[in-house]
All heavy atoms as an XYZ file, in Angstrom:
916
protein
N     -13.821    -31.790     34.072
C     -12.453    -31.526     34.430
C     -11.751    -30.831     33.263
O     -11.882    -31.224     32.126
C     -11.772    -32.861     34.749
C     -10.430    -32.704     35.304
S      -9.955    -34.287     36.021
C      -8.301    -33.944     36.299
N     -11.029    -29.768     33.555
C     -10.374    -28.976     32.512
C      -9.087    -29.646     32.059
O      -8.350    -30.212     32.853
C     -10.058    -27.578     33.036
C     -11.308    -26.765     33.285
S     -10.991    -25.144     33.987
C      -9.718    -24.485     32.983
N      -8.852    -29.568     30.750
C      -7.599    -30.069     30.195
C      -6.517    -29.020     30.381
O      -6.757    -27.833     30.180
C      -7.740    -30.353     28.702
C      -8.639    -31.526     28.433
O      -8.870    -32.347     29.318
N      -9.157    -31.604     27.224
N      -5.333    -29.421     30.777
C      -4.252    -28.440     30.894
C      -3.898    -27.895     29.513
O      -3.995    -28.586     28.510
C      -3.094    -29.237     31.499
C      -3.392    -30.659     31.192
C      -4.893    -30.769     31.084
N      -3.501    -26.629     29.478
C      -3.103    -26.010     28.213
C      -1.761    -26.596     27.806
O      -0.814    -26.618     28.583
C      -3.001    -24.485     28.365
C      -4.369    -23.914     28.722
C      -2.459    -23.843     27.110
C      -4.346    -22.431     29.030
N      -1.731    -27.074     26.573
C      -0.485    -27.658     26.087
C       0.440    -26.550     25.599
O       0.031    -25.647     24.885
C      -0.757    -28.632     24.945
C      -1.440    -29.888     25.399
C      -1.569    -30.867     24.249
O      -1.462    -30.502     23.088
N      -1.805    -32.121     24.589
N       1.670    -26.639     26.012
C       2.680    -25.696     25.569
C       3.164    -26.109     24.181
O       3.296    -27.298     23.895
C       3.860    -25.685     26.550
C       3.516    -25.119     27.905
C       3.148    -23.648     27.811
O       3.768    -22.881     27.099
N       2.103    -23.263     28.535
N       3.418    -25.141     23.317
C       3.952    -25.492     22.001
C       5.319    -26.150     22.148
O       6.068    -25.853     23.078
C       4.061    -24.149     21.280
C       3.954    -23.102     22.324
C       3.286    -23.719     23.513
N       5.605    -27.044     21.235
C       6.878    -27.754     21.303
C       8.056    -26.823     20.996
O       9.157    -27.047     21.466
C       6.884    -28.942     20.348
O       6.663    -28.490     19.027
N       7.806    -25.787     20.205
C       8.884    -24.877     19.838
C       8.306    -23.485     19.623
O       7.267    -23.318     18.990
C       9.539    -25.364     18.531
C      10.776    -24.638     18.159
C      11.392    -25.230     16.892
O      11.511    -26.457     16.806
O      11.730    -24.431     16.012
N       8.974    -22.484     20.133
C       8.524    -21.110     19.940
C       8.846    -20.669     18.513
O       9.843    -21.103     17.935
C       9.245    -20.179     20.913
C       8.813    -20.317     22.334
C       9.549    -19.278     23.174
C       9.164    -19.386     24.621
N       9.899    -18.392     25.426
N       8.041    -19.746     17.963
C       8.377    -19.230     16.627
C       9.653    -18.401     16.688
O       9.973    -17.809     17.720
C       7.169    -18.361     16.266
C       6.479    -18.083     17.546
C       6.822    -19.182     18.498
N      10.370    -18.367     15.589
C      11.612    -17.599     15.514
C      11.289    -16.110     15.469
O      10.231    -15.706     15.022
C      12.404    -18.002     14.278
C      12.906    -19.414     14.368
C      13.687    -19.817     13.156
C      14.111    -21.263     13.347
N      14.688    -21.844     12.187
N      12.216    -15.311     15.902
C      12.053    -13.868     15.850
C      11.946    -13.274     17.238
O      11.787    -13.977     18.233
N      12.065    -11.961     17.258
C      11.962    -11.226     18.511
C      11.199     -9.941     18.254
O      10.986     -9.546     17.102
C      13.358    -10.895     19.048
O      13.985     -9.947     18.197
N      10.812     -9.279     19.320
C      10.117     -8.004     19.184
C      10.982     -7.018     18.412
O      10.511     -6.314     17.515
C       9.731     -7.449     20.573
C       9.198     -6.032     20.468
C       8.721     -8.355     21.251
N      12.249     -6.974     18.733
C      13.151     -6.054     18.048
C      13.236     -6.375     16.553
O      13.228     -5.469     15.722
C      14.538     -6.109     18.680
C      15.467     -5.035     18.147
C      16.783     -4.990     18.899
O      17.047     -5.836     19.748
N      17.598     -4.018     18.597
N      13.306     -7.649     16.216
C      13.387     -8.032     14.804
C      12.093     -7.719     14.053
O      12.119     -7.517     12.841
C      13.704     -9.525     14.689
C      15.113     -9.866     15.134
C      15.360    -11.357     15.239
O      14.423    -12.115     15.570
O      16.498    -11.760     14.988
N      10.985     -7.671     14.751
C       9.703     -7.393     14.109
C       9.380     -5.905     14.031
O       8.339     -5.523     13.504
C       8.581     -8.139     14.831
C       8.643     -9.667     14.689
C       7.658    -10.333     15.623
C       8.389    -10.076     13.249
N      10.267     -5.061     14.515
C       9.980     -3.623     14.526
C       9.859     -3.041     13.119
O       9.026     -2.163     12.878
C      11.024     -2.861     15.341
O      12.284     -2.945     14.732
N      10.664     -3.501     12.176
C      10.557     -3.010     10.791
C       9.210     -3.407     10.193
O       8.565     -2.611      9.513
C      11.690     -3.554      9.922
C      11.649     -3.025      8.504
C      12.741     -3.598      7.610
O      13.608     -4.337      8.095
O      12.703     -3.285      6.413
N       8.780     -4.630     10.469
C       7.469     -5.078      9.980
C       6.371     -4.200     10.553
O       5.451     -3.786      9.838
C       7.237     -6.538     10.353
N       6.459     -3.899     11.842
C       5.442     -3.062     12.481
C       5.414     -1.671     11.857
O       4.337     -1.116     11.608
C       5.707     -2.976     13.984
N       6.568     -1.117     11.585
C       6.644      0.214     10.968
C       5.997      0.205      9.585
O       5.228      1.104      9.233
C       8.098      0.675     10.874
C       8.273      2.053     10.297
C       7.619      3.148     11.120
O       7.567      3.035     12.358
O       7.129      4.124     10.522
N       6.280     -0.799      8.796
C       5.704     -0.869      7.451
C       4.204     -1.152      7.497
O       3.444     -0.625      6.683
C       6.440     -1.916      6.614
S       8.086     -1.339      6.108
N       3.759     -1.945      8.457
C       2.326     -2.182      8.600
C       1.604     -0.904      9.027
O       0.486     -0.638      8.589
C       2.049     -3.321      9.574
C       2.398     -4.709      9.040
C       2.300     -5.747     10.146
C       1.515     -5.082      7.858
N       2.248     -0.086      9.851
C       1.670      1.222     10.205
C       1.530      2.092      8.956
O       0.559      2.821      8.794
C       2.524      1.936     11.247
C       2.218      1.533     12.665
C       2.873      2.461     13.683
N       4.317      2.360     13.724
C       4.992      1.437     14.421
N       4.331      0.549     15.145
N       6.297      1.399     14.411
N       2.515      2.009      8.077
C       2.457      2.770      6.830
C       1.271      2.317      5.986
O       0.570      3.135      5.407
C       3.774      2.612      6.037
O       4.839      3.137      6.822
C       3.719      3.330      4.705
N       1.035      1.030      5.930
C      -0.100      0.510      5.151
C      -1.446      0.850      5.776
O      -2.457      0.870      5.079
C      -0.003     -1.018      5.048
C       0.812     -1.605      3.930
C       0.815     -3.114      4.030
C       0.325     -1.155      2.571
N      -1.466      1.110      7.060
C      -2.718      1.278      7.802
C      -3.366      2.634      7.532
O      -3.613      3.425      8.437
C      -2.474      1.083      9.296
N      -3.648      2.908      6.269
C      -4.323      4.134      5.858
C      -5.203      3.765      4.660
O      -4.734      3.079      3.748
C      -3.280      5.187      5.465
C      -3.859      6.530      5.215
N      -4.541      6.841      4.066
C      -3.871      7.638      5.977
C      -4.933      8.094      4.129
N      -4.541      8.598      5.287
N      -6.452      4.192      4.633
C      -7.348      3.759      3.552
C      -6.870      4.138      2.159
O      -7.023      3.342      1.217
C      -8.688      4.426      3.889
C      -8.415      5.413      4.954
C      -7.124      5.033      5.616
N      -6.266      5.307      1.995
C      -5.770      5.696      0.669
C      -4.609      4.796      0.262
O      -4.540      4.333     -0.880
C      -5.360      7.188      0.634
C      -4.638      7.532     -0.670
C      -6.579      8.079      0.821
N      -3.717      4.498      1.181
C      -2.572      3.631      0.850
C      -3.024      2.207      0.549
O      -2.483      1.562     -0.348
C      -1.544      3.666      1.971
C      -0.854      5.006      2.025
C       0.213      5.074      3.099
N       0.213      6.435      3.591
C       0.209      6.783      4.849
N       0.263      5.879      5.799
N       0.173      8.043      5.194
N      -4.003      1.731      1.275
C      -4.538      0.395      0.969
C      -5.153      0.379     -0.429
O      -4.969     -0.576     -1.188
C      -5.566     -0.034      2.015
C      -4.994     -0.424      3.376
C      -6.123     -0.633      4.382
C      -4.125     -1.672      3.271
N      -5.873      1.434     -0.783
C      -6.465      1.510     -2.124
C      -5.378      1.586     -3.188
O      -5.492      0.965     -4.245
C      -7.412      2.709     -2.219
C      -8.028      2.900     -3.584
C      -8.831      1.689     -4.038
N      -9.372      1.913     -5.376
C      -9.962      0.993     -6.095
N     -10.127     -0.227     -5.612
N     -10.407      1.266     -7.295
N      -4.309      2.335     -2.919
C      -3.201      2.415     -3.870
C      -2.617      1.023     -4.112
O      -2.402      0.618     -5.261
C      -2.116      3.399     -3.374
C      -2.630      4.834     -3.451
C      -0.816      3.233     -4.164
C      -1.735      5.869     -2.780
N      -2.367      0.285     -3.051
C      -1.833     -1.071     -3.196
C      -2.812     -1.938     -3.974
O      -2.427     -2.678     -4.884
C      -1.517     -1.693     -1.813
C      -1.230     -3.177     -1.933
C      -0.352     -0.971     -1.168
N      -4.082     -1.821     -3.639
C      -5.112     -2.603     -4.333
C      -5.081     -2.302     -5.840
O      -5.118     -3.224     -6.659
C      -6.469     -2.257     -3.734
C      -7.582     -3.181     -4.128
C      -8.890     -2.761     -3.487
O      -9.196     -1.578     -3.381
N      -9.658     -3.739     -3.058
N      -5.007     -1.035     -6.194
C      -4.937     -0.647     -7.607
C      -3.691     -1.215     -8.279
O      -3.761     -1.798     -9.368
C      -4.895      0.875     -7.742
C      -6.180      1.646     -7.635
C      -5.881      3.144     -7.601
C      -7.093      1.319     -8.797
N      -2.546     -1.005     -7.620
C      -1.280     -1.391     -8.244
C      -1.093     -2.902     -8.340
O      -0.275     -3.370     -9.136
C      -0.115     -0.736     -7.502
C      -0.088      0.792     -7.606
C       1.058      1.360     -6.781
C       0.006      1.252     -9.047
N      -1.838     -3.663     -7.585
C      -1.803     -5.120     -7.744
C      -2.464     -5.552     -9.052
O      -2.310     -6.684     -9.486
C      -2.471     -5.812     -6.556
C      -1.635     -5.850     -5.285
C      -2.471     -6.317     -4.106
C      -0.408     -6.740     -5.455
N      -3.176     -4.613     -9.682
C      -3.858     -4.907    -10.948
C      -3.188     -4.245    -12.145
O      -3.677     -4.353    -13.262
C      -5.327     -4.481    -10.859
C      -6.115     -5.336     -9.927
N      -6.689     -6.524    -10.299
C      -6.380     -5.203     -8.617
C      -7.302     -7.068     -9.268
N      -7.122     -6.283     -8.227
N      -2.087     -3.528    -11.932
C      -1.388     -2.893    -13.043
C      -0.594     -1.696    -12.573
O      -0.567     -1.370    -11.394
N       0.065     -1.027    -13.530
C       0.845      0.149    -13.173
C       0.040      1.406    -13.487
O      -0.725      1.432    -14.449
C       2.178      0.223    -13.900
C       2.401     -0.733    -14.978
C       3.728     -0.588    -15.648
N       3.573      0.249    -16.840
C       4.517      0.933    -17.394
N       5.717      0.914    -16.912
N       4.294      1.651    -18.453
N       0.250      2.403    -12.661
C      -0.498      3.644    -12.793
C       0.411      4.834    -12.520
O       1.393      4.712    -11.801
C      -1.663      3.696    -11.783
C      -2.760      2.707    -12.062
C      -2.722      1.426    -11.521
C      -3.850      3.052    -12.858
C      -3.736      0.512    -11.768
C      -4.866      2.145    -13.110
C      -4.811      0.878    -12.564
O      -5.808     -0.018    -12.819
N       0.017      5.977    -13.067
C       0.721      7.231    -12.787
C       0.116      7.871    -11.540
O      -0.962      7.483    -11.085
C       0.567      8.222    -13.956
O      -0.816      8.574    -14.088
C       1.087      7.644    -15.264
N       0.816      8.879    -11.031
C       0.313      9.612     -9.867
C      -1.075     10.172    -10.167
O      -1.991     10.063     -9.353
C       1.269     10.765     -9.469
C       0.646     11.638     -8.401
C       2.598     10.226     -9.012
N      -1.229     10.774    -11.332
C      -2.513     11.375    -11.697
C      -3.649     10.365    -11.734
O      -4.762     10.649    -11.278
N      -3.385      9.197    -12.290
C      -4.416      8.150    -12.357
C      -4.799      7.659    -10.959
O      -5.972      7.455    -10.659
C      -3.923      6.978    -13.208
C      -3.755      7.319    -14.674
C      -3.006      6.256    -15.454
O      -2.129      5.566    -14.883
O      -3.289      6.123    -16.658
N      -3.784      7.495    -10.113
C      -4.036      7.043     -8.738
C      -4.796      8.122     -7.972
O      -5.769      7.829     -7.269
C      -2.711      6.690     -8.031
C      -2.050      5.488     -8.717
C      -2.949      6.397     -6.553
C      -0.613      5.246     -8.315
N      -4.376      9.372     -8.130
C      -5.026     10.491     -7.439
C      -6.498     10.589     -7.839
O      -7.370     10.799     -6.985
C      -4.304     11.794     -7.750
N      -6.766     10.418     -9.116
C      -8.155     10.486     -9.589
C      -8.988      9.375     -8.967
O     -10.088      9.611     -8.492
C      -8.195     10.392    -11.113
C      -9.583     10.544    -11.690
C      -9.581     10.507    -13.202
O      -8.569     10.225    -13.843
N     -10.733     10.791    -13.791
N      -8.468      8.160     -8.943
C      -9.206      7.041     -8.363
C      -9.444      7.241     -6.872
O     -10.528      6.960     -6.366
C      -8.461      5.726     -8.595
C      -9.228      4.545     -8.031
O     -10.066      3.988     -8.762
O      -9.017      4.213     -6.843
N      -8.421      7.724     -6.171
C      -8.507      7.891     -4.710
C      -9.180      9.198     -4.304
O      -9.417      9.429     -3.116
C      -7.108      7.824     -4.094
S      -6.322      6.227     -4.271
N      -9.447     10.049     -5.293
C     -10.054     11.357     -5.038
C      -9.215     12.183     -4.059
O      -9.720     12.764     -3.109
C     -11.494     11.202     -4.552
C     -12.375     10.494     -5.555
C     -13.799     10.242     -5.072
O     -14.106     10.519     -3.895
O     -14.594      9.764     -5.884
N      -7.912     12.198     -4.318
C      -6.971     12.987     -3.522
C      -6.153     13.858     -4.467
O      -5.941     13.492     -5.629
C      -6.018     12.080     -2.711
O      -5.342     11.189     -3.608
C      -6.749     11.282     -1.652
N      -5.659     14.999     -3.996
C      -4.789     15.839     -4.835
C      -3.496     15.096     -5.200
O      -3.036     14.232     -4.447
C      -4.492     17.055     -3.948
C      -5.513     17.034     -2.866
C      -5.923     15.606     -2.691
N      -2.928     15.463     -6.332
C      -1.693     14.814     -6.795
C      -0.579     14.874     -5.752
O       0.126     13.888     -5.542
C      -1.196     15.457     -8.094
C      -2.026     15.069     -9.309
O      -3.063     14.382     -9.152
O      -1.645     15.461    -10.425
N      -0.411     16.031     -5.084
C       0.691     16.152     -4.125
C       0.482     15.245     -2.909
O       1.441     14.688     -2.373
C       0.907     17.607     -3.707
C      -0.279     18.186     -2.957
O      -1.431     17.876     -3.241
N      -0.003     19.045     -2.002
N      -0.744     15.070     -2.487
C      -1.043     14.176     -1.366
C      -0.801     12.729     -1.791
O      -0.206     11.931     -1.056
C      -2.499     14.379     -0.874
C      -2.890     13.335      0.156
C      -2.663     15.782     -0.318
N      -1.229     12.398     -3.001
C      -1.007     11.054     -3.538
C       0.483     10.759     -3.652
O       0.929      9.663     -3.306
C      -1.693     10.906     -4.915
O      -3.084     11.199     -4.765
C      -1.522      9.515     -5.480
N       1.252     11.727     -4.094
C       2.711     11.555     -4.201
C       3.334     11.243     -2.847
O       4.251     10.421     -2.749
C       3.362     12.812     -4.786
O       3.014     12.953     -6.135
N       2.854     11.889     -1.807
C       3.374     11.621     -0.467
C       3.032     10.203     -0.019
O       3.868      9.497      0.553
C       2.821     12.651      0.531
C       3.290     12.452      1.947
C       4.791     12.610      2.139
O       5.486     13.152      1.256
O       5.302     12.176      3.198
N       1.819      9.755     -0.289
C       1.445      8.372      0.034
C       2.354      7.393     -0.720
O       2.840      6.409     -0.142
C      -0.016      8.099     -0.338
C      -1.019      8.739      0.558
N      -1.086      8.483      1.914
C      -2.018      9.611      0.297
C      -2.083      9.182      2.447
N      -2.666      9.878      1.476
N       2.604      7.661     -1.994
C       3.467      6.796     -2.799
C       4.891      6.786     -2.250
O       5.535      5.733     -2.194
C       3.454      7.248     -4.262
C       2.139      7.007     -4.997
C       2.088      7.813     -6.285
C       1.936      5.526     -5.272
N       5.372      7.933     -1.829
C       6.733      8.023     -1.268
C       6.856      7.157     -0.020
O       7.836      6.420      0.151
C       7.074      9.476     -0.943
C       8.512      9.678     -0.493
C       8.768     11.081      0.011
N       8.071     11.361      1.263
C       8.431     10.891      2.465
N       9.472     10.096      2.584
N       7.741     11.205      3.546
N       5.846      7.217      0.857
C       5.877      6.406      2.078
C       5.854      4.910      1.751
O       6.569      4.121      2.372
C       4.694      6.776      2.981
C       4.751      8.172      3.595
C       3.421      8.509      4.258
C       5.894      8.283      4.579
N       5.046      4.524      0.781
C       4.978      3.112      0.388
C       6.289      2.652     -0.257
O       6.727      1.518     -0.043
C       3.792      2.881     -0.559
C       2.415      3.002      0.092
C       1.322      3.084     -0.965
C       2.153      1.832      1.037
N       6.925      3.537     -1.011
C       8.222      3.201     -1.611
C       9.294      3.054     -0.541
O      10.162      2.190     -0.637
C       8.650      4.274     -2.615
C       8.079      4.080     -3.986
C       8.706      5.024     -4.980
O       8.592      6.244     -4.865
N       9.377      4.469     -5.969
N       9.247      3.912      0.461
C      10.257      3.873      1.524
C      10.265      2.515      2.233
O      11.317      2.045      2.660
C       9.991      4.998      2.526
C      11.140      5.211      3.489
C      10.837      6.272      4.486
N       9.857      5.714      5.424
C       9.161      6.407      6.290
N       9.286      7.700      6.343
N       8.327      5.835      7.100
N       9.112      1.883      2.338
C       9.038      0.550      2.959
C       9.369     -0.563      1.963
O       9.364     -1.734      2.331
C       7.640      0.313      3.526
S       7.400      1.109      5.119
N       9.611     -0.214      0.717
C       9.942     -1.222     -0.284
C       8.736     -1.891     -0.903
O       8.868     -2.903     -1.595
N       7.550     -1.323     -0.678
C       6.333     -1.918     -1.237
C       6.169     -1.636     -2.721
O       5.606     -2.432     -3.452
C       5.093     -1.393     -0.508
C       4.960     -1.869      0.912
C       4.525     -0.997      1.898
C       5.255     -3.169      1.274
C       4.392     -1.424      3.215
C       5.123     -3.603      2.577
C       4.694     -2.727      3.549
N       6.640     -0.469     -3.171
C       6.435     -0.035     -4.552
C       7.749      0.324     -5.216
O       8.736      0.615     -4.547
C       5.532      1.210     -4.592
C       4.188      1.152     -3.911
C       3.461      2.481     -4.084
C       3.354      0.000     -4.412
N       7.714      0.340     -6.536
C       8.825      0.862     -7.319
C       8.241      1.752     -8.408
O       7.066      1.626     -8.764
C       9.671     -0.249     -7.918
C       8.939     -1.160     -8.882
C       9.795     -2.347     -9.289
O      10.702     -2.733     -8.577
N       9.485     -2.928    -10.429
N       9.053      2.646     -8.912
C       8.589      3.557     -9.956
C       9.512      3.457    -11.160
O      10.676      3.081    -11.040
C       8.547      4.990     -9.435
O       9.830      5.407     -9.035
N       8.936      3.806    -12.304
C       9.695      3.763    -13.555
C       9.258      4.947    -14.410
O       8.061      5.128    -14.646
C       9.412      2.443    -14.276
C      10.203      2.224    -15.522
C       9.906      0.870    -16.156
O       9.407     -0.022    -15.472
O      10.189      0.727    -17.353
N      10.229      5.724    -14.854
C       9.923      6.884    -15.690
C       9.875      6.450    -17.146
O      10.764      5.759    -17.638
C      10.976      7.975    -15.498
C      10.727      9.205    -16.356
C      11.665     10.328    -16.039
N      11.401     10.940    -14.757
C      10.420     11.812    -14.509
N       9.595     12.143    -15.468
N      10.277     12.338    -13.316
N       8.823      6.897    -17.826
C       8.692      6.691    -19.276
C       8.306      8.027    -19.875
O       7.168      8.467    -19.735
C       7.634      5.629    -19.585
C       8.069      4.221    -19.261
C       7.052      3.167    -19.679
O       6.152      3.480    -20.488
O       7.171      2.050    -19.188
N       9.264      8.673    -20.498
C       9.012     10.014    -21.025
C       8.744     10.969    -19.879
O       9.522     11.061    -18.939
N       7.619     11.648    -19.936
C       7.296     12.590    -18.866
C       6.429     11.985    -17.770
O       6.040     12.660    -16.834
C       6.651     13.847    -19.421
C       5.455     13.582    -20.264
C       4.869     14.840    -20.862
N       3.434     14.583    -20.924
C       2.503     15.424    -20.610
N       2.811     16.627    -20.245
N       1.245     15.099    -20.672
N       6.125     10.702    -17.882
C       5.286     10.039    -16.876
C       6.105      9.110    -15.999
O       7.056      8.481    -16.450
C       4.170      9.224    -17.547
C       3.193     10.067    -18.298
C       3.229     10.128    -19.674
C       2.235     10.817    -17.628
C       2.329     10.907    -20.379
C       1.332     11.603    -18.311
C       1.373     11.648    -19.697
N       5.704      9.022    -14.736
C       6.296      8.074    -13.794
C       5.212      7.063    -13.450
O       4.123      7.438    -13.010
C       6.806      8.772    -12.509
C       7.334      7.752    -11.523
C       7.882      9.796    -12.859
N       5.510      5.801    -13.694
C       4.561      4.728    -13.408
C       4.979      4.005    -12.135
O       6.160      3.739    -11.929
C       4.507      3.729    -14.572
C       3.830      4.298    -15.789
C       4.558      4.970    -16.758
C       2.461      4.174    -15.952
C       3.944      5.506    -17.882
C       1.830      4.698    -17.070
C       2.577      5.367    -18.023
O       1.950      5.891    -19.122
N       4.005      3.687    -11.327
C       4.238      2.975    -10.074
C       3.702      1.562    -10.211
O       2.686      1.326    -10.874
C       3.549      3.696     -8.904
C       4.228      4.988     -8.585
C       3.900      6.146     -9.278
C       5.234      5.054     -7.625
C       4.543      7.348     -9.007
C       5.877      6.243     -7.356
C       5.525      7.382     -8.048
O       6.173      8.549     -7.778
N       4.403      0.635     -9.560
C       3.951     -0.758     -9.529
C       4.420     -1.408     -8.239
O       5.299     -0.895     -7.550
C       4.466     -1.525    -10.743
C       5.960     -1.551    -10.883
C       6.389     -2.056    -12.250
O       5.608     -2.128    -13.177
N       7.648     -2.415    -12.358
N       3.808     -2.538     -7.933
C       4.130     -3.257     -6.702
C       5.507     -3.894     -6.830
O       5.826     -4.521     -7.842
C       3.052     -4.328     -6.407
C       3.472     -5.239     -5.272
C       1.729     -3.655     -6.081
N       6.324     -3.731     -5.796
C       7.659     -4.329     -5.761
C       7.714     -5.482     -4.764
O       8.611     -6.323     -4.845
C       8.696     -3.281     -5.383
N       6.787     -5.526     -3.840
C       6.780     -6.539     -2.775
C       5.710     -7.587     -3.087
O       4.522     -7.326     -2.977
C       6.494     -5.871     -1.420
C       6.249     -6.819     -0.273
C       7.342     -7.861     -0.105
O       8.481     -7.482      0.178
O       7.020     -9.060     -0.260
N       6.124     -8.797     -3.491
C       5.155     -9.822     -3.899
C       4.204    -10.273     -2.780
O       3.100    -10.715     -3.060
C       6.025    -10.982     -4.387
C       7.387    -10.722     -3.853
C       7.507     -9.256     -3.595
N       4.605    -10.117     -1.527
C       3.739    -10.552     -0.422
C       2.520     -9.657     -0.240
O       1.579    -10.028      0.469
C       4.539    -10.616      0.883
C       5.612    -11.656      0.841
N       6.926    -11.336      0.603
C       5.556    -12.995      0.988
C       7.646    -12.453      0.605
N       6.839    -13.468      0.835
N       2.520     -8.488     -0.862
C       1.371     -7.594     -0.734
C       0.093     -8.226     -1.282
O      -0.996     -7.930     -0.810
C       1.629     -6.267     -1.447
C       2.493     -5.265     -0.711
C       2.726     -4.033     -1.575
C       1.873     -4.868      0.608
N       0.237     -9.089     -2.271
C      -0.950     -9.732     -2.846
C      -1.663    -10.590     -1.800
O      -2.881    -10.525     -1.658
C      -0.571    -10.572     -4.065
C      -1.788    -11.064     -4.810
C      -1.467    -11.597     -6.182
O      -0.287    -11.625     -6.572
O      -2.422    -11.983     -6.874
N      -0.909    -11.370     -1.040
C      -1.502    -12.196      0.019
C      -2.087    -11.334      1.127
O      -3.168    -11.616      1.636
C      -0.459    -13.139      0.611
C       0.004    -14.218     -0.337
C       1.160    -14.989      0.265
O       2.206    -14.422      0.566
N       0.956    -16.278      0.441
N      -1.369    -10.289      1.492
C      -1.830     -9.403      2.542
C      -3.137     -8.721      2.128
O      -4.091     -8.661      2.903
C      -0.757     -8.369      2.864
C      -1.019     -7.437      4.026
C      -1.248     -8.213      5.316
C       0.149     -6.485      4.196
N      -3.197     -8.240      0.891
C      -4.409     -7.572      0.412
C      -5.563     -8.569      0.298
O      -6.710     -8.227      0.595
C      -4.159     -6.887     -0.936
C      -5.321     -6.047     -1.410
S      -5.931     -4.808     -0.232
C      -4.580     -3.667     -0.187
N      -5.278     -9.799     -0.078
C      -6.335    -10.819     -0.139
C      -6.933    -11.046      1.252
O      -8.153    -11.183      1.399
C      -5.790    -12.119     -0.718
N      -6.098    -11.052      2.277
C      -6.595    -11.193      3.658
C      -7.461    -10.000      4.043
O      -8.534    -10.165      4.632
C      -5.431    -11.312      4.640
S      -4.540    -12.855      4.534
N      -7.009     -8.802      3.708
C      -7.755     -7.588      4.039
C      -9.093     -7.572      3.308
O     -10.143     -7.310      3.902
C      -6.916     -6.330      3.702
C      -5.714     -6.250      4.641
C      -7.773     -5.064      3.774
C      -4.661     -5.253      4.210
N      -9.060     -7.867      2.009
C     -10.301     -7.882      1.234
C     -11.258     -8.946      1.751
O     -12.458     -8.712      1.867
C      -9.991     -8.125     -0.243
C      -9.314     -6.952     -0.915
C      -8.833     -7.258     -2.320
O      -8.812     -8.451     -2.724
O      -8.459     -6.310     -3.030
N     -10.730    -10.120      2.049
C     -11.571    -11.214      2.535
C     -12.228    -10.908      3.866
O     -13.354    -11.333      4.135
N     -11.557    -10.145      4.692
C     -12.078     -9.835      6.027
C     -12.961     -8.596      6.045
O     -13.959     -8.535      6.735
C     -10.900     -9.660      6.993
C     -11.214     -9.084      8.355
C     -12.163     -9.991      9.154
N     -12.379     -9.491     10.492
C     -13.301     -8.590     10.822
N     -14.083     -8.077      9.903
N     -13.439     -8.200     12.073
N     -12.603     -7.560      5.264
C     -13.256     -6.261      5.418
C     -14.131     -5.812      4.253
O     -14.911     -4.890      4.416
C     -12.209     -5.175      5.693
C     -11.515     -5.373      7.007
C     -10.250     -5.924      7.061
C     -12.150     -5.040      8.195
C      -9.607     -6.123      8.280
C     -11.523     -5.241      9.417
C     -10.257     -5.783      9.457
N     -13.998     -6.405      3.089
C     -14.821     -5.986      1.959
C     -15.951     -6.987      1.741
O     -15.742     -8.193      1.871
C     -13.971     -5.847      0.700
C     -12.845     -4.820      0.797
C     -12.092     -4.735     -0.512
C     -13.371     -3.451      1.192
N     -17.146     -6.490      1.396
C     -18.303     -7.388      1.303
C     -18.164     -8.479      0.238
O     -18.675     -9.572      0.398
C     -19.473     -6.449      0.982
C     -18.862     -5.180      0.512
C     -17.480     -5.109      1.100
N     -17.428     -8.197     -0.823
C     -17.266     -9.196     -1.878
C     -16.072    -10.102     -1.639
O     -15.899    -11.093     -2.329
C     -17.159     -8.533     -3.247
C     -16.231     -7.365     -3.290
C     -16.576     -6.068     -3.157
C     -14.811     -7.377     -3.450
N     -15.459     -5.261     -3.225
C     -14.368     -6.042     -3.409
C     -13.874     -8.382     -3.625
C     -13.030     -5.688     -3.534
C     -12.546     -8.026     -3.746
C     -12.135     -6.695     -3.712
N     -15.232     -9.781     -0.680
C     -14.104    -10.642     -0.314
C     -13.142    -10.871     -1.441
O     -12.928    -10.015     -2.283
N     -12.588    -12.038     -1.483
C     -11.540    -12.372     -2.447
C     -12.112    -12.860     -3.761
O     -11.412    -12.970     -4.748
C     -10.613    -13.449     -1.853
C      -9.340    -13.583     -2.642
C     -10.284    -13.143     -0.418
N     -13.377    -13.137     -3.825
C     -13.984    -13.738     -5.016
C     -13.727    -12.942     -6.279
O     -13.441    -13.495     -7.322
C     -15.488    -13.921     -4.800
C     -15.813    -14.903     -3.732
C     -17.307    -14.934     -3.466
C     -17.564    -15.772     -2.235
N     -18.759    -15.392     -1.544
N     -13.813    -11.604     -6.197
C     -13.623    -10.757     -7.368
C     -12.229    -10.906     -7.947
O     -12.036    -10.875     -9.147
C     -13.875     -9.290     -6.994
C     -13.823     -8.378     -8.222
O     -14.586     -8.642     -9.159
O     -13.010     -7.436     -8.222
N     -11.243    -11.107     -7.113
C      -9.860    -11.267     -7.550
C      -9.649    -12.545     -8.328
O      -8.837    -12.615     -9.222
C      -8.983    -11.329     -6.331
C      -8.335    -10.058     -6.187
C      -7.349    -10.225     -5.181
N      -6.541     -9.144     -5.590
C      -5.451     -8.812     -5.085
N      -4.978     -9.490     -4.133
N      -4.799     -7.811     -5.519
N     -10.357    -13.583     -7.926
C     -10.173    -14.891     -8.560
C     -10.876    -14.952     -9.898
O     -10.620    -15.842    -10.695
C     -10.673    -15.987     -7.628
C      -9.848    -16.067     -6.357
C     -10.465    -16.989     -5.319
O     -11.605    -17.447     -5.524
O      -9.815    -17.235     -4.290
N     -11.787    -14.049    -10.167
C     -12.551    -14.079    -11.414
C     -11.719    -13.648    -12.593
O     -10.709    -13.086    -12.535
C     -13.769    -13.174    -11.273
């Protein structure tokens, strides 16, 4: 005999409309170069040139990826002399990246904890 499905005692807060900003920012993250940029910046600050070299993308393309990530509030930049350094501004990105690494990368989260 099947057990009836129990209804939750309380629905989670929020609405589709309220989650639209989250969906937009998650769409922005849903690109392999942008995920790699976030992964890099969770380990320190880097210039456009350093990020471009690691991602094997031209500087102008890398700058556009950085601009999109900044627009969602994920990153911040700081000028020092003639260099602009980028770093993570959104602390929740660390948890999000840990989930992504744990699910999709063969070494998972273990490397981060070392």
